[in-house]
Structure formats: structure tokens, C-alpha cells
C-alpha positions in Angstrom: 134.3 71.2 114.2 131.5 73.5 113.3 130.7 77.1 113.1 127.2 77.5 114.8 128.1 77.5 118.5 127.5 75.2 121.5 126.9 71.2 120.5 125.6 68.8 122.6 126.1 65.0 122.9 123.7 62.4 122.5 126.0 59.7 123.6 129.7 59.0 123.8 130.2 56.7 120.8 132.3 59.2 118.7 136.0 60.6 119.0 137.5 63.9 118.2 140.0 62.5 116.1 142.4 64.2 113.5 141.6 63.5 109.8 144.0 65.7 107.3 144.9 68.2 110.1 141.3 68.4 110.5 139.7 67.8 114.4 136.3 66.5 113.2 133.2 64.3 114.6 134.0 60.7 114.2 132.3 57.5 115.4 133.6 54.9 117.2 133.8 51.2 115.6 130.5 49.7 114.6 128.7 52.5 117.1 126.3 55.2 116.3 126.8 58.5 117.8 125.0 61.7 117.5 125.4 65.3 118.7 122.8 68.2 118.1 122.5 71.7 118.5 119.2 74.0 118.7 118.6 77.3 116.6 116.1 79.7 116.4 114.2 80.3 113.0 111.8 82.3 111.1 109.0 80.8 108.8 109.6 81.7 105.4 113.6 82.3 105.7 115.7 80.3 103.4 118.1 78.2 104.8 121.7 76.3 104.0 122.9 73.1 106.0 126.3 71.6 104.8 129.1 70.0 106.3 132.2 68.3 105.0 131.7 64.2 105.5 132.8 60.2 104.8 131.3 57.1 105.7 128.0 56.5 107.0 127.0 59.7 108.0 124.2 62.4 107.4 122.1 65.5 108.8 118.6 65.9 110.6 116.9 69.0 110.8 113.7 68.5 113.4 111.3 71.5 113.4 109.6 73.0 116.2 106.8 75.7 116.8 107.4 78.8 118.6 105.5 77.5 121.3 108.0 74.4 121.5 105.8 72.0 119.7 107.4 69.0 117.4 106.2 69.6 113.8 108.5 66.9 111.7 111.7 66.4 110.5 113.9 65.9 107.3 116.9 64.1 107.0 120.1 64.5 104.4 122.4 61.9 103.6 125.9 62.1 102.4 126.5 62.7 98.9 130.3 62.2 97.6 132.5 64.3 100.2 129.8 66.4 101.8 126.1 66.4 103.0 124.3 69.6 101.7 120.7 70.9 102.4 118.7 73.9 101.3 115.0 75.1 101.5 112.5 77.3 103.2 111.6 77.3 107.1 108.2 75.9 107.1 105.1 78.0 108.2 104.4 78.4 112.2 108.4 77.3 113.0 110.1 78.8 115.4 113.1 76.4 116.2 115.2 74.0 114.5 117.4 71.1 116.0 120.1 70.1 114.1 121.3 66.5 114.4 124.5 65.1 113.2 124.7 61.4 112.7 127.8 59.2 111.9 128.0 55.7 112.1 131.2 53.2 112.3 134.3 55.5 111.5 132.0 57.7 109.6 132.9 61.3 110.3 131.8 65.0 109.4 133.3 68.1 109.8 132.8 71.9 108.9 129.4 71.9 109.9 127.5 75.0 109.0 123.7 76.2 109.3 122.3 79.4 108.2 119.4 81.4 107.5 118.4 84.4 105.3 115.4 86.6 105.6 113.0 85.6 103.2 112.6 87.3 99.9 109.3 90.0 99.4 107.9 89.5 96.1 104.5 90.9 95.9 103.8 90.7 92.2 105.2 87.3 92.2 108.0 87.6 89.5 110.7 86.3 90.8 112.5 89.6 91.7 112.9 90.7 95.5 110.8 93.9 96.0 114.0 95.4 97.2 115.4 94.7 93.7 112.1 95.4 91.5 111.5 98.9 90.4 107.5 97.8 89.8 106.9 96.0 93.0 103.5 95.6 92.5 103.7 94.7 88.4 104.5 91.6 87.2 104.9 92.4 83.8 107.7 94.8 84.6 110.9 94.6 87.2 113.5 96.8 85.8 113.9 100.3 84.9 117.0 101.9 82.7 117.7 104.9 80.6 119.4 106.1 77.6 121.8 107.8 78.0 122.5 106.1 81.3 121.9 109.7 83.1 121.0 113.1 81.6 120.3 113.8 77.9 121.4 112.9 74.4 121.8 116.2 72.2 122.0 115.8 68.8 122.5 118.9 66.5 122.0 118.4 63.1 123.4 120.3 59.8 120.7 119.4 57.3 122.6 120.1 53.9 123.7 116.8 53.7 125.7 115.8 51.3 127.3 118.9 51.2 128.9 120.6 54.4 126.6 124.0 54.5 127.4 126.7 56.9 128.6 123.8 59.1 126.4 125.6 62.1 124.7 122.9 63.4 121.4 124.6 64.7 119.3 123.4 61.7 117.9 121.0 64.2 118.7 120.5 67.5 117.0 118.0 69.6 117.5 116.3 73.5 116.5 113.0 73.8 116.1 110.7 77.2 114.7 107.4 77.1 113.2 105.2 80.1 113.0 101.6 79.4 111.1 98.8 81.8 112.0 95.6 81.7 110.7 92.2 82.6 111.9 89.5 85.2 114.2 88.3 82.2 115.7 91.8 81.3 113.5 91.7 78.2 112.1 95.1 77.2 108.8 95.8 77.5 108.1 99.5 76.5 110.3 102.7 76.5 109.0 106.4 76.5 110.6 109.0 74.8 110.9 112.5 76.0 112.0 114.6 73.0 112.6 118.1 73.0 113.3 120.5 69.9 115.9 122.7 71.3 116.1 124.8 68.3 114.9 124.7 64.6 117.2 127.1 62.5 116.9 125.3 58.7 115.6 127.1 55.9 114.4 123.9 54.3 111.8 121.8 56.3 112.9 118.6 57.9 111.2 115.7 59.7 112.7 113.8 62.9 112.5 109.9 62.7 113.8 107.0 64.7 115.2 103.6 64.3 115.4 100.6 66.8 118.0 98.9 65.9 120.3 96.0 68.0 123.3 96.0 70.0 125.7 96.2 66.7 123.3 98.9 65.3 122.0 96.6 63.0 118.1 95.8 61.9 116.5 93.3 64.1 115.2 90.0 62.4 111.4 91.1 62.6 109.1 93.8 64.1 109.9 94.0 68.0 107.3 96.9 68.0 103.4 96.3 69.2 102.1 99.9 69.4 103.2 103.5 69.7 101.0 106.0 72.0 101.5 109.7 72.0 103.4 112.6 70.1 104.6 109.9 67.6 103.5 107.6 64.7 105.2 104.1 63.6 107.2 104.5 60.4 105.6 102.4 57.4 108.7 102.4 55.2 111.2 101.1 58.1 111.1 98.1 60.1 111.1 99.1 63.7 110.8 102.6 62.6 109.5 105.5 64.3 108.3 108.9 62.9 108.3 111.7 65.3 107.2 114.6 63.0 107.7 114.9 59.1 108.0 118.6 59.3 109.5 120.3 62.2 107.8 123.8 61.5 104.5 122.2 61.5 105.1 120.5 64.4 106.0 123.8 66.3 103.3 125.2 69.0 104.7 128.4 68.0 107.4 129.3 66.0 110.7 129.6 67.1 114.4 129.3 66.2 116.5 129.3 69.2 119.8 130.0 67.2 120.4 133.9 67.9 118.4 134.8 65.4 114.5 135.4 65.5 112.0 134.6 68.5 113.1 132.4 71.3 110.7 130.5 73.4 110.9 127.2 75.6 111.4 124.4 73.3 108.5 122.0 72.6 108.5 118.7 74.0 107.2 115.4 72.1 106.5 112.6 74.7 105.5 109.1 73.4 105.7 105.0 74.5 106.7 102.3 72.2 105.4 98.8 73.8 107.2 95.7 72.3 105.8 92.8 71.3 105.8 90.1 74.3 107.7 87.8 72.4 110.6 89.8 71.2 113.0 89.1 73.8 115.0 92.2 73.0 117.5 92.7 75.9 119.4 95.6 74.3 118.2 98.4 71.7 120.3 101.0 70.0 118.3 104.1 68.9 118.9 105.8 65.8 118.0 109.3 65.8 117.9 111.0 62.3 116.5 113.8 60.3 115.2 113.7 56.9 114.3 116.2 54.4 110.3 116.7 54.2 109.1 116.1 50.9 112.6 114.5 49.7 112.5 111.4 52.1 115.4 109.8 51.1 117.5 112.6 52.0 118.8 111.4 55.6 121.1 112.7 58.0 122.5 110.4 60.8 124.8 110.5 63.7 128.5 108.7 62.8 128.4 105.1 63.1 124.8 104.4 61.8 123.9 104.1 58.4 120.8 105.2 55.8 117.8 103.4 56.1 115.7 101.4 53.9 114.6 104.6 52.4 117.7 106.3 52.0 118.9 107.7 48.4 121.8 105.3 48.3 122.9 107.6 44.8 123.8 110.7 47.1 126.5 108.5 48.7 130.0 109.4 48.0 128.7 112.7 46.3 129.7 116.3 47.1 131.1 116.1 50.8 129.9 112.7 51.6 133.0 110.2 52.1 131.1 106.7 51.2 127.9 107.0 53.0 129.4 107.1 56.0 127.8 110.5 56.8 131.1 111.7 57.3 133.7 113.8 55.3 136.7 112.6 53.9 138.6 114.4 56.6 136.0 113.0 59.3 134.1 116.1 59.8 130.5 114.5 60.9 127.2 116.0 59.8 125.6 115.3 63.5 126.9 116.4 66.9 126.5 114.1 70.0 126.8 115.6 73.2 125.7 114.1 76.6 124.7 116.8 79.5 122.8 116.6 82.7 120.3 119.2 81.6 120.5 119.6 78.2 123.0 122.5 78.5 124.9 122.1 75.3 125.0 125.6 73.3 124.9 125.2 69.9 126.6 127.9 67.5 124.6 130.9 66.5 123.1 131.1 62.9 125.8 131.3 59.9 128.3 130.4 62.9 130.7 127.5 61.8 131.2 125.1 64.5 134.9 125.0 64.0 134.7 129.1 65.4 132.3 128.6 67.7 134.2 125.8 69.4 137.7 125.9 68.2 139.1 122.3 69.7 135.8 120.9 67.6 137.8 120.1 64.3 141.0 118.6 66.3 138.2 116.2 68.1 136.7 114.9 64.9 139.2 114.9 62.8 141.1 112.4 65.4 137.8 109.9 65.9 137.1 111.4 69.1 140.2 110.7 70.7 141.8 114.0 71.5 140.3 117.2 72.5 137.3 115.1 74.0 136.3 118.1 76.5 135.7 120.8 73.2 132.4 121.5 74.2 133.7 123.2 77.1 136.0 125.8 75.3 133.2 127.9 73.3 133.9 131.2 71.6 131.1 132.6 74.1 130.1 135.2 71.4 129.0 132.5 69.0 126.9 130.1 70.6 123.4 130.6 71.6 122.8 131.8 74.9 120.6 129.2 77.0 119.5 131.7 79.7 
């Protein structure tokens, strides 16, 4: 009849009849009947009390202090084919007496009472501390990363719309973004860590970012409240960011890290973007791209993204570009994306075509990434930059 242990009878005005194949607690004709059970509870825990029921029937909870003093009761009557009650165990309560009440052929079955530990929520944001990445900050609850693990490395060829020497070391950056979100999963801010791993271009290039929606399209309005650190707001693009306008000037000390010239530890640019509190943005796609210093419209984007508001559309479909897709007609891109745990992608040396440095790259690129997916694991070792 019930799953909470021993029940005790208050009187004998009931039967254990079989109704629809189930043994039930049922009152006799024109009789009241009660059974009861005592359970130990903890103040502030949540509780659930429920049962199948029919006719005149209900459930009572009598509350008692830890010393056994009566503190009051709650009554729950049948609604439809069941009785259900839930709530929080009152303060200073240590015991509960569960009473089952039936009258005049009313019956009850499958009586169940349970408690669950109180949710500890130090900042009162509605997210339990055990699930809260910021348990003492009511404005933040969750932390996430882009990419989910490791770093997104982007290797650029900067002569778009011409293919150039295709060595993909004109600029190489590795990015990790740490997002925080509130209790409703709306983004609060994002901290970017971008390392300038290599800079082999003869021309000067800037590095920029656009924050786009889940469909890689512009948001309907500005979502950025402020930017602090090693970046500034891009005045020419809504939700745009300028990391630097000239990589050569942004370097703390000149280096190329492409197999020719001096090498040094990569400079790292760190900044935080704070979002407008009413943006209600849950998904952000970062479009990280380069542009020619002094020729803003000559942008180079990763496959799947499109030019910004400043892109020179007259360059689309010229030279090797195919319809402004930042791919050639045979599917070769101007930007290579690799996700690694430790920025370990070894880009080609200067003037070494990536098709030579990574023999499987062409097969991967021309098949939309559906074959040779591990192309980066089979390099020609003498043709790639030594990371050690």
C-alpha cells in the first residue's frame, strides 16, 4: 500500500480491499479512518508527499520540533485521482507525522513521502552552489569556453583574393575565450586570450573580431557594454573588436616564428568584453579575421564567415576568390583552423606551400573536411616550424 515503512492504525474503520488489482487503504461505509507514520526530517530540506486517491480522502502533515513539541500541521485534499504536496520543511522541525485520511469508501494507495537536502545558494541567484561556478557572485553562475577545450589556432594567408605563396604563416594566432553567464544562461562577459604565434607577412596586418549570433549573422543591435585590456571597440562594425591595427607594431619584440629570422615566446593579448545587461545573449560565434593595415577593406576570414561592414566587396570573385566565400573555386581556403590542447599546431615554414608541408591538406580541403580529417598529424617534418 505504501513505500515508507510501517504504518499504524488510528482506528479500525477501514479495509485493505483490492481495487483494480491493487491493495488499498479504504474506509468503511459512512466511517472515518486514519493511519499514520512518523518520519525524521531536517529543517529547510524540500519534501514531496503524494498518493493515488479516490472519494473523500486527504493527507495531513503534523510538524514536531527536534525535542518532540507539536508545531502545527498542513492538510492536502484529493484533486482528481491523486493527492500531491510539496514544500520546505519549516525551521526548527525534526519530525513529521504523516496522516492518511479516508471516509465512506474513499481510498488511498501508493503513499509516498520523501525529502531532499536543502539547496545551498550563498548568493541567492537561484543556482545551487554545487552547480554554480561563481557561488558568491549573484551576477554570474556559469562558465564556458570557446573552444570547449584547448585553443583555436588560426593560420592566415594574407594575399586574398590572390592565393599567394600559401604558406599559412603570414599571421598565426591561438585563441581561448572564457565566458561567464548569469543564472538564466545569458552571457555576462568574455575574457579573450590571444597569442600571436607567428607573423611572417611582408605587409602589415591588423587583427579584428566580430561577435555574431549562433547563425554567424549580426545581432540586431549592440551587445557590447565595454572592453578592457589589450583591445578596443571597432567603431566601424557593430559588436566589432580591434585587437591591434598592425601586428608588427603590436609585437613587444620583433619575431616571425616561421623558420626564418628570430624566434621568441609569442606575445599574448588579453582583454575582457562586458555585455549589455539587457542583451539576453546565450550563444556567441567569434569571427576572428585579419585585414590589411591602411587598406581596411582587404579582409581575410575563415571559411563559413563573411566580410564585415568594412569589407571591399569589389574584391569578391576576383583573382582566386570564389564569390566572396574566402575559398577558391576548388575549395582551398585562406585561413586554416586547428583546435589543439596546447597551441601545438606547427605551421609551414616561410615560402613552404601548405600542400607540401601537409600532403593530406588538399584532400581535406577539397572534400569539405569529410576526408583526411587528421591531415595535420601527417606533416613533412622538415617543412614545418619547430615548436621546440
